[in-house]
C-alpha positions as CSV (number, residue, x, y, z in Angstrom):
1,M,135.7,-178.8,47.0
2,P,133.3,-181.2,48.8
3,D,131.6,-183.7,46.7
4,Q,128.2,-182.5,45.4
5,P,125.3,-184.8,46.3
6,A,124.1,-186.9,43.4
7,Q,121.1,-185.5,41.8
8,P,118.1,-188.0,41.3
9,D,117.7,-189.3,37.8
10,P,114.4,-187.9,36.5
11,C,114.0,-191.0,34.4
12,D,114.1,-193.3,37.4
13,L,110.8,-195.1,37.6
14,R,110.9,-195.2,41.3
15,L,110.3,-191.4,41.4
16,R,107.1,-191.6,39.4
17,H,103.7,-191.3,41.1
18,P,100.2,-191.2,39.6
19,T,99.2,-187.5,39.4
20,R,95.9,-187.5,37.4
21,Q,92.4,-188.6,38.2
22,L,90.6,-190.1,35.2
23,S,86.8,-190.4,34.8
24,V,85.9,-194.0,34.3
25,R,82.8,-192.9,32.4
26,E,84.8,-190.9,30.0
27,T,87.8,-193.2,29.6
28,F,86.0,-196.6,29.6
29,G,82.4,-195.7,28.7
30,I,81.1,-197.3,31.9
31,A,78.1,-195.6,33.6
32,T,79.7,-194.7,36.9
33,N,81.0,-191.6,38.7
34,M,84.2,-193.6,39.8
35,T,87.5,-192.0,39.2
36,V,90.8,-193.8,39.1
37,P,94.5,-192.5,39.5
38,A,96.6,-192.4,36.4
39,F,100.1,-191.3,35.3
40,A,100.5,-188.1,33.3
41,E,103.2,-189.5,31.0
42,R,103.7,-192.8,29.3
43,D,106.7,-195.0,30.1
44,P,108.4,-197.8,28.0
45,H,106.8,-200.3,30.4
46,V,103.3,-199.1,29.6
47,P,101.4,-201.4,27.1
48,D,100.3,-199.9,23.8
49,I,96.7,-198.9,23.5
50,D,94.5,-200.9,21.3
51,P,91.7,-198.4,20.2
52,A,89.5,-201.2,19.0
53,Y,89.5,-203.2,22.4
54,C,86.1,-203.9,23.9
55,F,86.0,-203.7,27.7
56,D,83.8,-206.0,29.8
57,P,82.2,-203.6,32.3
58,A,82.1,-205.8,35.4
59,V,85.7,-207.1,34.9
60,T,86.9,-203.5,34.1
61,L,85.5,-202.1,37.3
62,A,87.1,-205.0,39.3
63,L,90.5,-204.2,37.8
64,L,90.1,-200.5,38.2
65,A,89.3,-201.1,41.9
66,G,92.5,-202.9,42.1
67,F,94.5,-200.0,40.6
68,A,92.6,-197.3,42.6
69,H,92.5,-198.9,46.0
70,N,95.6,-201.2,45.9
71,R,93.6,-204.4,45.9
72,R,94.9,-207.8,44.7
73,V,92.9,-208.9,41.7
74,L,92.8,-212.4,40.3
75,L,91.1,-212.8,36.9
76,Q,89.8,-216.2,36.0
77,G,88.4,-217.4,32.7
78,L,88.6,-219.9,29.8
79,H,91.4,-219.8,27.3
80,G,91.3,-217.1,24.7
81,S,88.8,-214.9,26.6
82,G,91.4,-212.1,26.8
83,K,92.4,-212.0,30.4
84,S,95.9,-210.7,30.0
85,S,94.9,-208.3,27.3
86,H,92.1,-206.8,29.4
87,I,94.6,-206.0,32.2
88,E,97.1,-204.6,29.7
89,Q,94.5,-202.4,28.1
90,V,93.3,-201.0,31.4
91,A,96.9,-200.3,32.3
92,A,97.5,-198.6,29.0
93,R,94.8,-196.1,29.4
94,L,96.1,-195.3,32.9
95,N,99.7,-195.1,31.6
96,W,100.5,-197.5,34.4
97,P,103.8,-199.5,33.8
98,C,103.0,-203.2,33.5
99,L,105.2,-206.3,33.8
100,R,103.8,-209.6,32.8
101,V,105.5,-212.8,34.2
102,N,104.4,-216.2,32.9
103,L,104.6,-218.7,35.8
104,D,105.7,-221.6,33.7
105,G,107.6,-224.6,35.1
106,H,110.9,-223.0,34.6
107,I,110.3,-220.0,36.9
108,S,112.3,-220.6,40.1
109,R,112.6,-219.0,43.4
110,L,115.8,-217.4,42.3
111,D,114.1,-215.8,39.3
112,L,111.5,-214.2,41.6
113,V,113.8,-213.2,44.6
114,G,117.3,-212.7,43.0
115,R,120.7,-214.4,43.2
116,D,124.4,-213.6,43.6
117,A,126.1,-213.0,40.3
118,I,129.7,-212.4,39.3
119,T,130.2,-209.0,37.6
120,L,133.2,-207.1,36.4
121,R,133.8,-203.8,38.2
122,D,137.0,-201.6,37.8
123,G,138.6,-204.5,36.0
124,Q,138.0,-206.9,38.8
125,Q,135.4,-209.7,39.3
126,V,133.1,-209.1,42.3
127,T,130.1,-210.9,43.5
128,E,127.0,-208.9,43.7
129,F,123.4,-209.6,44.5
130,Q,121.0,-209.0,41.5
131,E,117.4,-208.4,42.3
132,G,114.8,-210.7,41.0
133,I,111.5,-209.9,39.4
134,V,109.6,-209.4,42.7
135,P,112.1,-206.9,44.4
136,W,112.5,-204.9,41.2
137,A,108.7,-204.5,40.7
138,L,107.9,-204.0,44.3
139,Q,110.1,-200.8,44.7
140,R,108.5,-199.2,41.5
141,P,105.0,-198.0,40.4
142,V,104.5,-201.2,38.4
143,A,101.5,-203.5,37.9
144,L,103.1,-206.9,38.3
145,V,100.9,-209.4,36.5
146,F,101.4,-213.2,37.0
147,D,100.1,-215.1,34.0
148,E,99.0,-218.7,34.3
149,Y,99.0,-218.2,38.0
150,D,97.6,-221.7,38.5
151,A,100.4,-223.3,36.6
152,G,103.1,-222.1,39.0
153,R,105.1,-224.7,41.1
154,P,103.9,-224.9,44.7
155,D,107.3,-224.2,46.1
156,V,107.6,-221.1,44.0
157,M,104.1,-219.8,44.9
158,F,105.0,-219.2,48.5
159,V,107.5,-216.6,47.5
160,I,104.8,-214.2,46.6
161,Q,102.4,-215.1,49.5
162,R,103.7,-212.3,51.8
163,I,103.3,-209.5,49.2
164,L,99.7,-210.6,48.5
165,E,98.7,-209.0,51.8
166,R,97.9,-205.3,51.6
167,D,101.1,-203.2,51.9
168,G,102.9,-206.5,52.4
169,Q,106.6,-206.2,52.8
170,F,109.2,-208.5,51.3
171,T,112.3,-209.7,53.1
172,L,115.5,-210.4,51.3
173,L,117.1,-212.9,53.7
174,D,120.5,-212.9,51.9
175,Q,120.7,-209.1,52.1
176,N,119.1,-208.6,55.6
177,R,116.8,-206.1,54.0
178,V,113.1,-205.6,54.3
179,L,111.5,-203.9,51.1
180,R,108.4,-201.9,51.5
181,P,106.2,-201.6,48.4
182,H,106.1,-198.5,46.3
183,P,102.7,-196.6,46.7
184,G,102.1,-197.3,43.0
185,F,102.9,-201.0,43.2
186,R,100.0,-203.3,42.2
187,I,99.7,-207.1,41.9
188,L,97.4,-208.9,39.5
189,A,97.2,-212.4,38.1
190,T,95.3,-214.5,35.5
191,A,94.3,-218.1,35.7
192,N,92.3,-220.6,33.7
193,T,91.0,-222.3,36.9
194,I,90.6,-221.0,40.3
195,G,93.1,-223.2,42.2
196,Q,91.2,-226.5,41.7
197,G,93.6,-228.0,39.2
198,N,92.8,-229.6,35.8
199,L,89.3,-230.7,36.5
200,N,87.9,-230.9,32.9
201,G,91.1,-232.0,31.1
202,L,91.6,-228.7,29.2
203,Y,94.4,-227.3,31.2
204,A,97.2,-229.9,31.6
205,G,99.7,-228.5,34.2
206,A,97.3,-226.5,36.2
207,Q,98.1,-227.0,39.9
208,R,95.9,-227.2,42.9
209,L,96.6,-224.0,44.8
210,N,97.0,-223.4,48.5
211,H,93.7,-222.0,49.7
212,A,95.4,-219.9,52.4
213,Q,96.9,-218.1,49.4
214,I,93.9,-217.9,47.3
215,D,92.2,-216.3,50.4
216,R,94.7,-213.4,50.1
217,W,93.3,-212.3,46.8
218,N,90.9,-209.4,47.5
219,I,89.0,-209.5,44.4
220,V,88.3,-212.5,42.1
221,A,86.7,-211.7,38.8
222,T,85.6,-214.0,36.0
223,L,85.9,-213.1,32.4
224,D,83.6,-215.0,30.1
225,Y,83.5,-214.9,26.3
226,L,81.8,-211.7,25.0
227,P,78.3,-211.4,23.6
228,P,78.0,-212.0,19.8
229,A,77.8,-208.4,18.9
230,Q,81.0,-207.5,20.7
231,E,82.8,-210.6,19.5
232,R,82.0,-209.7,15.8
233,A,83.4,-206.2,16.5
234,I,86.6,-207.7,17.8
235,V,87.0,-210.1,14.9
236,A,86.3,-207.4,12.4
237,A,88.9,-205.1,14.0
238,R,91.5,-207.8,13.9
239,V,90.6,-209.1,10.3
240,P,89.6,-205.9,8.4
241,A,88.4,-207.9,5.4
242,L,85.6,-209.3,7.6
243,G,84.6,-205.8,8.7
244,E,83.3,-204.8,5.2
245,A,79.5,-204.6,4.8
246,A,79.5,-207.4,2.2
247,Q,81.1,-209.8,4.7
248,S,78.6,-209.1,7.6
249,A,76.6,-212.3,7.0
250,L,79.8,-214.4,6.9
251,L,81.1,-212.9,10.1
252,E,77.8,-213.4,11.9
253,A,77.8,-217.1,10.7
254,M,81.3,-217.5,12.1
255,V,80.5,-216.1,15.5
256,A,77.3,-218.2,15.6
257,L,79.3,-221.3,14.9
258,A,81.8,-220.4,17.7
259,G,78.8,-220.1,20.1
260,L,77.6,-223.6,19.0
261,T,81.0,-225.2,19.8
262,R,80.8,-223.6,23.3
263,Q,77.4,-225.1,23.8
264,G,78.6,-228.4,22.5
265,F,81.5,-228.4,24.9
266,A,79.2,-227.5,27.9
267,A,76.9,-230.4,26.8
268,G,79.8,-232.8,26.4
269,D,79.5,-233.2,22.6
270,L,82.9,-231.6,22.0
271,S,86.2,-232.0,23.8
272,T,87.2,-228.4,23.1
273,L,85.7,-225.0,22.1
274,M,86.4,-222.0,19.9
275,S,87.8,-219.0,21.5
276,P,87.9,-215.4,20.1
277,R,91.6,-216.0,19.3
278,T,90.6,-219.2,17.3
279,L,87.9,-217.0,15.4
280,I,90.6,-214.5,14.4
281,S,92.7,-217.3,13.1
282,W,89.8,-218.6,11.2
283,G,89.4,-215.2,9.6
284,D,93.0,-214.9,8.7
285,N,92.9,-218.5,7.1
286,I,90.0,-217.4,5.0
287,A,92.1,-214.7,3.4
288,I,94.9,-217.2,2.8
289,F,93.0,-220.3,1.5
290,G,89.9,-218.7,0.1
291,D,87.5,-221.4,1.4
292,V,85.5,-221.0,4.6
293,G,85.3,-224.7,5.3
294,Q,88.9,-225.4,4.7
295,A,90.0,-222.3,6.8
296,F,87.6,-223.6,9.6
297,M,89.3,-227.1,9.6
298,L,92.8,-225.7,9.7
299,A,91.9,-223.2,12.5
300,F,89.8,-225.4,14.7
301,G,88.4,-228.6,13.3
302,N,91.7,-230.5,13.2
303,K,92.1,-229.8,16.9
304,C,89.1,-231.9,17.7
305,D,88.9,-235.7,17.9
306,A,88.0,-237.4,14.6
307,A,84.9,-238.8,16.2
308,E,83.6,-235.3,16.7
309,R,83.8,-234.4,13.0
310,P,80.1,-235.2,12.4
311,V,79.1,-232.8,15.1
312,L,81.3,-230.0,13.6
313,A,79.7,-230.7,10.1
314,E,76.3,-230.4,11.6
315,Y,77.2,-227.1,13.3
316,F,78.7,-225.8,10.0
317,Q,75.6,-226.8,8.0
318,R,73.3,-225.0,10.5
319,C,75.3,-221.7,10.3
320,F,76.3,-221.7,6.6
321,G,73.6,-223.6,4.9
322,R,76.0,-226.0,3.1
323,E,78.0,-229.1,3.8
324,L,81.4,-228.7,5.3
325,G,83.0,-231.0,2.8
326,I,85.8,-231.9,5.0
327,G,87.5,-234.6,2.9
328,R,87.0,-232.9,-0.5
329,A,88.1,-229.4,0.5
330,M,91.3,-230.6,2.1
331,S,92.2,-233.0,-0.7
332,D,91.6,-230.5,-3.4
333,A,94.0,-228.1,-1.5
334,G,96.6,-230.9,-1.1
335,V,96.2,-230.9,2.7
336,K,96.4,-234.1,4.5
337,L,93.8,-234.9,7.0
């Protein structure tokens, strides 16, 4: 009997396509009539949904435009503002598979493109080409997210320059193959700077990027820290003890202090600032150590220069109505300054 043609694997990600249209108003609570394509079923590559996540409307619309219209979206913002989480939570609600790649100094061209590898087949060693990150994602309905985009090595960044163009194809020179992107393929990135390098000293390792490549990003959005009310909601969701009614004044003071550190950083009084991530760490430390001042120093204060301690003490006194007691609180707990 002649060989039967192989049946397509229903679990093959390459066979999936978005089949639904979601209302942005109903899904994200944003006042718009925009709809966005989505997948009917979840996949292991789809991020988990965080029901307590608070979406920034402008950034969310920028990301949704990228998913709906196949636009390249670069999301820029200060550390801890939730850039990667924002992309993941949008993808999670669209059931869109998501692959995050951190462009650290160890990512090479071979990691992105692929390489020859020796494998065992039928008891014999053979050399086969193993696809890298970019060819694998390009052939599937995957949102490929490059984290720390401005930290990538210049020689590596040119690998992805061609696929930044709309419907950009990718050539595997070693294989004499030209890969065309899957209709569901999307590419996004996050960055602390916008290709200008480490201007303020906060982001060591950030590179100056080629502006011909920056120009290929269709949408560049900025995610700033959230308003105080939304920031309180996020911290309360992450640290349930601070969400209790009896702790509302404490939480409000903590968020106000975080705002003062950001103002102090902008004015040049502090060398760093509190991010929402640091706020959550502060809340966790309160539950561990029991003292607000001690928890503050362990989460943020000890990250600052010693000469900035008086400024921190002033901020703390303004928000909590008492002295920070840096030396006493730490020595009582047996913690070395």
